[in-house]
C-alpha positions, -999 to +999 in steps of 0.1 A: +448+563-055+444+563-097+414+556-116+429+552-151+412+519-167+441+491-159+437+460-189+448+427-181+479+424-191+492+450-176+474+432-141+494+400-151+526+423-161+521+432-122+515+402-109+548+389-132+568+418-112+559+407-076+578+371-085+547+351-092+537+332-123+512+343-152+477+344-139+443+328-157+434+348-182+403+359-163+428+373-126+420+380-093+412+416-076+409+428-042+420+397-028+396+372-043+415+347-068+395+337-102+372+372-101+370+383-133+377+414-147+349+437-147+340+464-169+314+476-189+317+478-231+293+475-259+301+443-280+284+439-315+261+410-320+258+396-354+230+421-368+253+446-362+234+461-334+255+474-301+239+461-269+257+469-232+256+435-215+253+425-182+276+429-154+290+397-158+284+388-192+307+418-199+337+404-184+341+377-202+349+396-235+362+429-221+403+436-225+395+466-193+386+470-161+371+499-151+378+527-127+367+508-092+378+471-102+416+489-111+414+503-074+406+476-060+431+454-082+462+482-074+449+482-039+458+444-032+487+444-054+504+467-026+487+455+007+485+420+002+500+393-023+474+379-044+480+333-040+479+319-074+445+302-077+444+265-081+415+244-095+397+261-070+421+262-038+441+284-026+484+280-031+489+280+004+470+282+041+490+316+051+474+335+018+443+322+029+443+331+061+455+368+053+432+369+026+403+364+050+419+384+076+421+417+052+393+445+056+363+438+026+332+453+021+304+432+030+299+418-010+334+408-016+327+391+021+300+376+006+318+362-024+345+346-003+324+331+018+307+311-012+342+302-022+349+285+008+310+268+008+320+260-031+290+273-041+313+301-063+347+287-080+377+304-076+384+304-112+349+321-126+343+308-163+328+326-191+293+325-200+286+299-228+276+317-260+268+302-297+299+313-314+282+297-351+249+289-362+236+253-366+241+242-407+262+275-409+260+275-449+226+272-449+220+295-425+244+318-440+220+319-472+193+323-449+206+354-436+219+369-468+181+369-484+176+404-472+210+417-490+191+416-524+167+447-512+186+479-508+191+492-472+165+519-474+137+497-486+143+470-458+118+478-434+093+473-463+094+433-467+089+432-428+059+447-423+048+433-456+055+399-442+037+407-412+006+417-429+003+385-449+008+368-415-021+385-403-044+377-431-035+345-433-043+335-398-071+355-400-090+337-427-081+304-415-100+314-384-128+324-404-134+293-420-125+271-392-142+291-367-170+310-378-179+294-413-200+265-403-238+263-415-263+232-416-294+221-429-311+230-396-291+264-391-261+278-378-248+256-352-231+263-317-197+259-316-195+243-277-161+224-260-157+189-254-176+186-217-200+211-225-233+194-207-268+195-203-273+195-165-249+206-139-229+185-112-234+211-090-269+208-073-272+247-071-268+252-103-300+236-120-320+236-084-346+217-066-362+195-093-337+209-116-360+238-124-330+259-137-323+232-158-350+232-184-367+225-208-367+185-198-381+175-237-391+188-269-362+208-278-337+204-306-306+229-312-277+218-340-239+214-322-203+220-337-179+194-317-137+201-320-113+174-326-096+150-298-128+150-274-125+115-268-087+126-253-108+146-229-110+129-199-131+136-162-106+137-134-124+129-107-144+103-095-180+111-093-212+095-079-231+078-102-260+063-086-242+036-059-208+041-064-177+065-076-168+058-116-159+081-143-126+091-135-099+094-163-125+085-191-146+108-211-185+115-188-210+097-212-240+080-197-261+056-213-260+046-252-281+060-278-301+074-248-280+096-228-283+113-200-281+150-195-249+157-179-229+135-205-209+162-223-220+162-252-195+154-279-179+123-266-215+114-268-216+121-300-182+105-311-201+074-291-229+076-310-206+075-348-213+112-357-183+131-345-149+120-359-122+121-330-096+133-351-122+164-368-152+172-349-181+178-367-217+190-363-247+172-345-285+174-337-291+175-301-331+166-296-341+168-258-363+140-245-370+138-209-371+111-185-359+075-190-355+049-171-324+029-183-291+041-196-270+012-206-229+011-209-217+000-240-184+001-259-188+024-293-161+038-319-134+033-293-154+046-264-174+026-234-199+046-217-210+041-179-246+028-168-272+041-149-298+016-140-329+040-125-346+072-137-331+111-143-354+138-152-337+145-186-319+129-217-312+132-252-308+117-284-281+126-309-288+126-351-269+133-375-273+168-400-259+176-436-235+204-429-203+224-444-177+234-429-184+214-398-146+202-399-123+207-375-089+212-392-068+230-366-041+203-368-038+219-400-038+254-391-009+240-371+020+235-392+006+270-408+012+289-377+047+271-372+056+278-406+048+318-401+070+321-374+097+298-386+102+323-413+097+351-401+136+360-390+144+362-426+126+400-426+152+404-400+137+408-367+152+419-339+151+401-306+125+418-293+103+420-327+108+382-332+099+375-290+067+399-297+053+381-326+063+344-310+042+353-278+016+369-296+006+338-323+006+311-295-020+331-275-041+338-305-035+304-314-042+289-285-075+314-280-089+302-317-072+270-323-065+253-288-100+261-269-131+252-286-154+284-272-156+316-300-187+331-288-184+370-284-178+370-241-152+351-249-132+372-277-136+400-254-123+393-230-097+370-242-080+407-248-076+413-211-059+382-206-038+395-241-026+419-223-019+408-193-001+380-208+021+407-222+035+421-189+046+389-179+062+383-215+077+414-208+091+411-178+100+380-191+122+388-219+140+422-201+150+400-171+158+361-189+150+360-227+174+385-241+206+376-222+198+340-234+179+337-268+204+341-298+197+370-327+169+352-352+179+362-385+219+352-379+206+313-363+172+311-380+172+275-377+186+273-344+155+297-337+132+274-354+146+241-336+159+254-303+129+279-296+096+275-317+091+237-317+097+234-281+069+266-279+044+250-304+045+212-281+038+232-251+010+249-263-007+219-265+001+208-227-032+192-223-031+168-248+001+158-236-013+151-201-047+141-212-034+105-199-028+122-164-048+133-138-047+173-125-016+186-131-017+210-098-001+192-070-028+181-049-037+151-031-058+136-063-030+140-087-019+109-074-048+087-070-039+070-108-010+047-107-005+059-147-004+095-132+024+084-102+044+064-126+050+097-147+054+117-121+081+092-104+101+096-142+092+131-148+100+150-112+137+131-115+139+146-150+130+175-137+158+178-110+186+162-131+181+194-156+178+217-128+211+209-116+226+210-151+216+246-154+228+253-113+260+236-124+265+260-153+255+292-131+279+277-100+310+279-131+299+309-138+300+326-108+262+333-096+250+300-078+252+318-046+224+344-056+201+318-077+202+300-043+190+328-022+165+339-046+150+304-045+153+297-010+136+329-001+106+325-028+096+285-017+098+297+019+073+325+008+053+303-011+047+276+013+046+303+046+017+322+031-006+299+027+001+287+061-002+320+072-040+325+052-050+297+056-048+285+022-035+260-002-005+254-025-018+249-065+015+248-087+000+259-117+016+250-153+025+280-162+034+288-131+064+265-135+069+276-163+078+314-144+096+296-117+123+274-138+130+305-162+155+320-147+178+288-148+183+292-184+194+326-181+227+337-195+231+300-202+236+301-247+232+266-252+210+244-272+199+219-243+191+261-230+170+273-254+148+239-262+142+244-222+137+276-221+108+277-254+095+251-237+090+268-201+079+298-229+050+277-237+030+265-211+036+297-192+018+311-226-009+283-230-013+284-188-023+325-193-043+317-223-064+293-211-068+296-177-056+332-171-038+345-144-046+318-115-038+320-079-010+301-070-030+295-040-067+276-034-094+280-005-100+247+013-130+241-013-110+248-042-084+220-034-111+194-023-127+205-060-144+172-064-131+152-036-146+140-004-139+155+030-148+132+057-137+163+080-171+179+073-200+161+095-232+146+076-265+134+078-269+099+086-300+081+073-327+061+094-350+048+069-378+025+084-386-002+055-424-008+069-430+031+064-410+031+034-429+002+013-458+017+029-455+061+022-422+062+006-409+082+037-368+086+040-355+099+075-325+108+085-308+122+117-279+138+126-251+126+152-250+099+180-283+108+196-301+102+161-313+145+165-337+148+140-334+187+139-305+208+142-290+214+173-288+252+181-256+271+177-244+251+144-238+276+114-265+252+093-298+261+080-312+232+066-310+203+047-304+193+012-314+155-003-305+139-040-326+111-054-307+097-083-280+127-079-311+151-086-318+183-051-355+169-051-354+187-013-344+215+005-353+222+040-357+216+080-372+189+081-350+154+082-375+132+063-390+131+027-420+113+010-404+103-027-440+098-039-443+134-041-420+133-067-435+105-088-451+072-080-435+042-100-449+014-108-425-008-104-416-012-073-382-033-077-366-002-094-332+013-072-333+048-059-305+064-051-306+093-024-281+110-006-284+143+024-263+171+034-262+200+052-272+235+041-247+267+049-251+298+038-270+287+008-248+261-005-249+225+002-218+206+022-204+170+011-236+145+010-238+118+028-230+081+011-257+066-015-283+044+001-301+022-022-341+021-018-366+005-036-407+012-033-409-025-018-390-010+013-359-029+005-324-004+019-289-012+008-267+007+030-230+012+012-211-005+035-237-038+020-258-039+053-297-043+034-326-038+051-357-055+037-394-063+045 
């Protein structure tokens, strides 16, 4: 058997000598109609560099085939007449039967099975490649800008550009993030959800001991822009009801409850701009007894009609450099990336620069946290992101992305712009609930409608890409790979008693393989957006696990399957000495039965833990006597397990005059 390479023309001449018409440009070998003639070639790319393409990519531009393939072609010519391919079907049944009866390797048998199942077409199409840049004349002029620089000095503009890029970015970050000053001191740069009182009862402790001081303290804060678009993604108990879903958490007017988000409260108070942020003074004023709801500056606050131990006011302050000009930095950052191809970076250099610029844009511009610990921790996440990016580049990106210097406009429109659009994913999804696929994501009708529209659109795009991949003979490998991945992704949490949580960076990693090889402008746009999702997710949240525990999966939702104590309040005892009681189980047990994994009880009064112990009663007057006997108080009780409070009961409204109102509307009075 000869090992001499055989070219396409020779193979077609051989077919003609057997009395058959000329085959297609991509002939058949080893008895498989339409299989491309595969060889290893070095093709010259637009930037003058040579690159070895993947196996199937090599075949489409090759005029020769390698030794092994030549042997298969010659063997097929001697042992078996080759049927002519007719649009995916064999020319005659006899040829098909003889073809399938011929002993073949396991790989060739699988390919024949794919053809029969219509997963693989009989005629393999070449992978699409961009033949010319968008706006070719302008692109050519941009590409040739470096021709004025002698070849031996062309490294100099490249590194000068990189140095200028770093200096410009550093200056912008310095003045936007670290130069703010006020007459009352340097402000603390806080996030849109920063609060003075934590929702988790363990964080503040009994009577809020860990959230002191309650009054006589003030400090200056600096708020970022667009905090009015930061929404609470779960309904939370506020007095007798669950409220605040899909809106900023602001309780009160002028005087705000301590767990109110400071920056949205400052917008509500008219001290901070929605779009430009600003500085304000936070003055802690201690207890308040009423928090009315009002609508001001485009925001509506929540109401609470009882006491809370800690509150704050907001005051204006004279300041410098408190304006958040992140939106001014964004176009500059995009322009710096867009001009980078003009100094002729390689694909790898451009990709590294894009990933790095996007990551640090999220860290210093997209996330309003700039203390030393955050910045130090970001470097660790950065190296993890580079590891993700390197893998994606080697496996997917470099086979798709065109040469940036020769396609500068395409690179800008179909890679850079969608990449930066995805970096602002949180703003794009601000009207939606939690992006992860959990039960709470579908509580809001708006979210459900968006999913109904978005999911079919994503499915259609995936099917379109899969259709391309089928034309090029790789659909079978994709179906096998995705099938195994889906089985593992849903089987593992079942075995380990975990819950699936599809983060958006995970979604990007899952869908990016569909863009491999297919170099079309729609595919490049999809690839740029998915790449931005990966970088934004890793920079913002880190490499979060694709699985959650049961507690993480609930994330504020009520878990009705967890047992909760129930109140058995005597109105006379409540009026006489302020005593509330509760029990457990159908037998109205006042103590925790032996054998249950619970340590004690936890009692909330107006969303503040006031008692933790084994007794099943509490005297409300030990907290503070109230001169207004008609003022409502809201009590909830829960079991404590391993030091952590479990789900609390539904709130019961009690008043000093002995009136008791249960969640179901039942009223017990004197």
